[in-house]
C-alpha positions in Angstrom: 0.0 0.0 0.0 1.5 3.4 -1.0 2.5 5.8 1.8 1.0 9.3 2.2 4.3 10.7 0.8 4.0 8.5 -2.3 0.3 9.5 -2.8 1.2 13.2 -2.4 4.1 12.8 -4.9 1.8 11.1 -7.5 -0.8 13.9 -7.0 1.9 16.6 -7.6 3.2 14.7 -10.7 -0.4 14.4 -12.0 -1.0 18.2 -11.6 2.3 19.1 -13.3 1.5 16.8 -16.1 -2.0 18.2 -16.5 -0.6 21.7 -16.4 1.7 20.8 -19.3 -1.2 19.2 -21.3 -3.5 22.2 -20.7 -0.7 24.7 -21.7 0.1 22.8 -24.9 -3.6 22.6 -25.7 -4.0 26.4 -25.4 -0.7 27.3 -27.2 -1.4 24.9 -30.1 -5.1 25.9 -30.2 -4.4 29.5 -31.1 -2.6 28.8 -34.4 -5.1 26.1 -35.2 -8.0 28.5 -34.6 -6.3 31.2 -36.7 -5.8 28.8 -39.6 -9.4 27.4 -39.3 -10.9 30.8 -39.1 -9.0 32.2 -42.1 -9.5 29.2 -44.3 -13.2 28.8 -43.5 -14.0 32.5 -43.8 -12.2 32.7 -47.2 -13.7 29.6 -48.6 -17.2 30.4 -47.4 -17.0 33.9 -48.8 -15.8 32.6 -52.1 -18.6 30.0 -52.2 -21.4 32.4 -51.3 -20.0 35.0 -53.7 -20.1 32.5 -56.6 -23.5 30.9 -55.8 -25.0 32.6 -58.9 -22.8 30.3 -61.0 -22.4 26.6 -60.7 -19.0 26.8 -59.0 -20.3 28.2 -55.8 -22.0 25.1 -54.6 -19.0 22.8 -54.8 -16.9 25.5 -53.0 -19.4 25.5 -50.1 -19.3 21.7 -50.0 -15.5 21.8 -50.0 -15.7 24.3 -47.1 -17.9 21.8 -45.1 -15.4 19.0 -45.8 -12.4 21.1 -44.8 -14.3 22.1 -41.6 -14.9 18.4 -41.0 -11.1 17.7 -41.2 -10.3 20.6 -38.9 -13.0 19.4 -36.5 -11.5 15.9 -36.4 -8.1 17.4 -35.5 -9.8 19.1 -32.6 -11.6 16.0 -31.5 -8.2 14.2 -31.3 -7.0 16.9 -28.8 -10.1 16.8 -26.5 -9.6 13.6 -24.6 -6.4 14.7 -22.9 -8.1 17.8 -21.5 -11.6 16.5 -20.8 -10.4 13.1 -19.6 -13.0 11.3 -21.6 -13.1 9.0 -24.6 -13.1 10.6 -28.1 -16.5 10.8 -29.8 -16.8 11.2 -33.6 -20.3 11.8 -35.0 -21.6 9.8 -37.9 -21.7 12.2 -40.8 -24.4 11.7 -43.4 -23.3 10.2 -46.7 -25.0 9.3 -50.0 -25.7 5.8 -51.0 -23.0 4.0 -53.1 -23.4 4.7 -56.7 -25.2 8.0 -56.2 -24.8 10.9 -58.6 -22.5 13.8 -57.9 -25.4 16.1 -57.0 -26.8 13.6 -54.5 -23.4 13.4 -52.9 -23.1 17.2 -52.7 -26.7 17.3 -51.3 -25.8 14.7 -48.6 -22.9 16.9 -47.4 -25.0 20.1 -47.5 -27.9 18.5 -45.6 -25.6 17.2 -42.8 -26.2 19.2 -39.6 -22.9 18.3 -37.9 -20.9 19.6 -40.9 -22.5 23.0 -40.4 -21.8 22.9 -36.7 -18.1 22.3 -37.6 -18.2 25.5 -39.6 -19.8 27.4 -36.8 -17.1 26.1 -34.4 -14.4 27.3 -36.7 -15.9 30.8 -36.8 -16.8 31.2 -33.1 -13.6 29.5 -31.8 -11.3 32.2 -32.9 -12.2 34.9 -30.3 -12.2 32.3 -27.5 -8.8 31.1 -28.6 -7.4 34.7 -28.7 -8.7 35.4 -25.2 -7.5 32.1 -23.6 -4.1 32.3 -25.4 -3.6 35.8 -24.1 -4.5 34.9 -20.6 -2.3 31.8 -20.4 0.8 33.4 -22.1 0.5 36.5 -19.8 0.1 34.4 -16.7 3.0 32.1 -17.6 5.2 35.2 -18.4 4.3 36.9 -15.2 4.8 33.8 -13.1 8.2 33.0 -14.6 9.5 36.6 -14.9 8.2 37.7 -11.5 9.7 34.8 -9.5 13.0 35.3 -11.3 13.1 39.1 -10.9 16.2 39.1 -8.7 18.1 37.3 -11.6 17.3 39.9 -14.3 16.3 43.2 -12.6 19.9 44.5 -12.5 20.0 44.5 -16.3 17.0 47.0 -16.7 18.3 50.5 -17.3 17.1 53.1 -14.8 16.5 56.8 -15.3 14.6 59.7 -13.9 11.7 59.2 -16.4 11.2 55.5 -15.5 8.6 54.9 -12.8 8.4 51.5 -11.3 5.2 49.8 -10.0 6.6 50.0 -6.5 6.7 53.8 -6.8 3.2 54.0 -8.2 1.7 52.2 -5.1 3.9 54.1 -2.7 6.6 51.6 -1.7 9.5 53.8 -2.6 12.2 53.6 -5.3 14.5 51.2 -3.5 15.7 48.1 -5.4 14.5 45.9 -2.5 10.9 47.2 -2.8 10.8 46.9 -6.5 12.3 43.3 -6.5 10.1 42.3 -3.6 6.9 43.5 -5.2 7.6 41.9 -8.6 8.6 38.6 -6.9 5.4 38.6 -4.8 3.3 39.1 -8.0 5.2 36.3 -9.7 4.7 33.9 -6.8 0.9 34.7 -6.8 0.7 33.9 -10.5 2.9 30.8 -10.1 0.7 29.4 -7.4 -2.5 30.1 -9.3 -1.1 29.1 -12.6 -2.5 25.5 -12.7 -6.0 26.7 -11.9 -5.9 29.5 -14.4 -4.5 27.4 -17.2 -6.9 24.6 -16.4 -9.9 26.9 -16.5 -8.9 28.4 -19.9 -8.3 24.9 -21.3 -11.7 23.7 -20.0 -13.4 26.7 -21.5 -12.0 26.0 -24.9 -12.5 22.3 -24.7 -16.1 22.7 -23.5 -17.0 24.9 -26.5 -15.4 22.3 -28.8 -17.2 19.4 -27.1 -20.5 21.1 -27.2 -20.4 21.9 -31.0 -18.3 19.0 -32.2 -19.5 16.1 -30.0 -22.5 17.2 -28.0 -25.2 16.6 -30.7 -23.7 13.2 -31.5 -23.6 12.1 -27.9 -27.2 13.3 -27.4 -28.3 11.2 -30.4 -26.4 8.2 -29.1 -28.0 8.6 -25.7 -31.5 8.8 -27.2 -30.7 5.7 -29.3 -29.5 3.7 -26.3 -32.6 4.7 -24.3 -34.8 3.8 -27.1 -33.1 0.4 -27.4 -33.4 -0.2 -23.7 -37.1 0.7 -23.7 -37.6 -1.7 -26.7 -35.6 -4.4 -24.9 -37.6 -4.0 -21.7 -40.9 -4.3 -23.6 -39.6 -7.4 -25.4 -38.3 -9.0 -22.2 -41.6 -8.4 -20.4 -43.6 -9.9 -23.2 -41.2 -12.9 -23.3 -41.6 -13.4 -19.6 -45.4 -13.2 -19.7 -45.5 -15.7 -22.6 -43.3 -18.0 -20.8 -45.3 -17.7 -17.6 -48.5 -18.3 -19.5 -47.0 -21.4 -21.1 -45.7 -22.8 -17.8 -49.1 -22.3 -16.1 -50.9 -23.9 -19.1 -48.6 -26.9 -19.3 -48.3 -27.4 -15.5 -50.7 -26.3 -12.8 -53.6 -25.8 -15.2 -53.5 -29.3 -16.5 -53.1 -30.8 -13.0 -56.1 -28.7 -11.7 -58.2 -30.1 -14.6 -57.1 -33.6 -13.7 -57.9 -32.9 -10.1 -61.4 -31.6 -11.0 -62.0 -34.8 -13.1 -60.9 -37.0 -10.2 -63.1 -35.3 -7.7 -66.0 -35.6 -10.2 -65.4 -39.3 -10.4 -65.2 -39.6 -6.6 -68.7 -38.1 -6.4 -70.0 -41.0 -8.5 -68.3 -43.8 -6.7 -70.0 -45.6 -3.8 -67.3 -48.3 -3.3 -65.0 -47.3 -0.4 -61.9 -48.8 -1.9 -62.2 -47.1 -5.3 -63.2 -43.9 -3.6 -60.1 -44.0 -1.4 -57.8 -44.5 -4.5 -59.3 -41.6 -6.3 -58.9 -39.3 -3.2 -55.3 -40.4 -2.8 -54.6 -39.6 -6.4 -56.3 -36.2 -5.9 -54.1 -35.5 -2.9 -51.0 -36.3 -5.0 -52.2 -34.0 -7.8 -52.8 -31.2 -5.3 -49.3 -31.5 -3.8 -47.7 -31.6 -7.3 -49.7 -28.5 -8.3 -48.6 -26.7 -5.2 -45.0 -27.6 -5.9 -45.2 -26.3 -9.5 -46.9 -23.1 -8.3 -44.0 -22.6 -5.8 -41.5 -23.2 -8.6 -43.3 -20.6 -10.7 -43.4 -18.1 -7.9 -39.6 -18.6 -7.4 -39.2 -17.8 -11.1 -41.2 -14.5 -10.7 -39.7 -13.3 -7.3 -37.5 -15.9 -5.5 -37.9 -15.4 -1.8 -34.3 -16.5 -1.0 -33.1 -13.6 -3.2 -35.2 -11.1 -1.4 -34.5 -12.5 2.1 -30.8 -13.6 2.0 -29.3 -11.9 -1.0 -27.6 -12.9 -4.2 -24.9 -15.4 -3.0 -27.5 -17.5 -1.2 -29.9 -17.4 -4.2 -27.2 -18.4 -6.7 -26.1 -21.2 -4.3 -29.7 -22.5 -4.4 -29.6 -22.5 -8.2 -26.3 -24.3 -8.3 -27.6 -27.0 -5.9 -30.7 -27.6 -8.0 -28.8 -27.8 -11.3 -28.3 -31.4 -12.6 -24.8 -30.5 -13.8 -22.1 -30.0 -11.1 -21.6 -26.3 -10.7 -18.6 -24.5 -9.2 -19.8 -21.2 -7.9 -17.7 -18.1 -7.0 -19.5 -15.0 -5.8 -18.2 -11.8 -4.3 -19.2 -12.3 -0.6 -19.8 -8.6 -0.2 -22.9 -8.9 -2.3 -24.6 -10.8 0.5 -24.0 -8.1 3.2 -26.5 -5.3 3.9 -24.0 -2.7 2.9 -22.9 -4.5 -0.3 -26.3 -5.5 -1.7 -27.1 -4.2 -5.1 -30.3 -2.6 -6.4 -33.1 -5.1 -6.4 -33.5 -4.8 -10.2 -29.8 -5.6 -10.8 -29.9 -8.5 -8.3 -33.0 -9.9 -10.1 -31.3 -9.6 -13.5 -28.2 -11.3 -12.4 -30.2 -14.1 -10.7 -32.3 -14.8 -13.8 -29.2 -14.6 -16.1 -27.6 -17.4 -14.1 -30.9 -19.3 -13.8 -31.5 -19.2 -17.6 -27.9 -20.1 -18.4 -27.9 -23.1 -16.0 -31.2 -24.3 -17.4 -29.7 -24.2 -20.9 -26.6 -26.1 -19.6 -28.7 -28.8 -18.0 -31.1 -29.2 -21.0 -29.0 -28.7 -24.1 -25.2 -28.7 -23.5 -24.4 -32.3 -22.4 -21.8 -30.7 -20.2 -20.1 -32.5 -17.3 -19.2 -29.4 -15.4 -20.1 -25.7 -15.2 -18.4 -22.7 -13.6 -20.2 -19.6 -12.5 -18.3 -16.4 -11.5 -20.0 -13.2 -10.2 -17.8 -10.3 -9.3 -18.0 -6.5 -8.9 -15.8 -4.1 -10.8 -14.8 -0.9 -8.9 -13.1 2.1 -10.4 -13.7 4.8 -7.8 -14.2 5.2 -4.1 -18.0 5.5 -4.3 -18.6 1.7 -4.7 -18.8 -0.8 -7.6 -19.4 0.6 -11.1 -20.6 -2.7 -12.6 -21.1 -6.3 -11.9 -19.7 -9.1 -14.1 -21.2 -12.5 -14.5 -19.6 -15.4 -16.4 -21.0 -18.9 -16.9 -18.7 -21.4 -18.6 -19.5 -25.1 -19.4 -17.6 -27.9 -21.1 -20.5 -29.1 -23.2 -21.0 -29.4 -26.9 -21.4 -25.7 -27.7 -23.8 -24.3 -30.2 -25.6 -21.8 -27.9 -26.8 -18.6 -29.7 -29.1 -15.6 -29.3 -31.6 -16.4 -32.0 -35.1 -15.2 -31.5 -37.4 -17.7 -29.9 -34.7 -19.1 -27.6 -34.3 -18.5 -23.9 -31.0 -16.6 -24.3 -32.7 -14.0 -26.6 -35.2 -13.1 -23.9 -32.4 -13.0 -21.4 -30.4 -10.6 -23.7 -33.4 -8.3 -23.9 -33.7 -8.3 -20.1 -30.0 -7.5 -19.7 -30.1 -4.8 -22.4 -33.2 -3.2 -20.7 -31.0 -2.5 -17.6 -28.2 -1.0 -19.7 -26.1 -4.2 -19.7 -24.4 -6.3 -22.3 -24.7 -10.1 -22.9 -22.2 -12.0 -25.0 -22.3 -15.6 -26.0 -19.2 -17.5 -27.2 -20.2 -21.1 -28.0 -18.3 -22.7 -30.9 -19.2 -26.2 -32.1 -17.7 -28.7 -29.7 -17.5 -26.2 -26.9 -16.8 -24.8 -24.5 -19.5 -22.3 -24.1 -19.1 -19.0 -22.3 -22.0 -16.6 -21.4 -20.8 -13.2 -20.2 -23.0 -10.5 -18.7 -22.0 -7.0 -17.6 -24.5 -4.7 -15.8 -24.0 -1.2 -14.5 -24.6 -0.9 -10.8 
């Protein structure tokens, strides 16, 4: 475990590194912004000025394509400042084999391309302001703290008035050097925050215009897919429940009603006793099936004792030997997950073990459930892996149990992957956000 001194050293190193990244981002951003502004304004003006002739339209399309390239360069620079993955929007394109005019129209009708142009135009004043602030702050910090090293070389004369004289500290060398050094130290101490603020201001503008719309569309798409998956999973669960009730308890209750009807017509004690005994057996089996169905809807052991105990019960009931490894913290009151996440993990393992028992011809099965933590606020996601040494061939085709399970997992923002080559082994992996 690192000591406090090691942690403090790593934090200082991280701040210095980020200061270098932010400074480079601002310093390089100014010439890039100048080039972008000059090129886009020139090309846009030429295109608009020649719209009355055919050449104007291709020039405007070329402007959009150049703005797209310049925007891609900026997107490459964003992750280091914003500390997030790079996002590139999907630009609209014409179908293969389209005519030239359709291809030009696809570029002209793409909203993100016009946002790239807007960014090239509005970025320039921001870049000038942040560049000026960062360069001035760096210069003041470096020159001020090193005043004692260069102050002697500055010529002095009766017409030269120092800052120390202006604020009433006198004309002595000590006052002048002390004041300039103090200002330099203030700028040096505040330099990381000032540079970071300028870099974030520039990067936030870039992210909003170059990535924001794309990320919003992706979010809407994901939410739509999750809603569709939730609806599909619910419909699949209801159909399965209806089928199980029809094939199990309903048939037994019909048989029970017929047996009781026969009992009413019999007067012989022996035959009557046999019918009643069979009716009792049918009643008990119906109750057992109803209990099994209720466990499939909301297993009491999961609610009462937590995920490890519920998964252990599944492993015991499975006809294939199961080696189960579960994070023990998931069974403690402090470590229990959201009920919806627990239920999804439970049914993922239950469905996978059912498939292993019915279709895989496996001799052994291994189930691993672990949490993945990336910050101090608790686990970020839970990982489930079910492996068997059966014949393979499992897939997510519609109409199979794994397809409904995939919908249930996707409805909660998770991912289900199946790797099951012919001859095995088969691996089902589930990741869910916590």
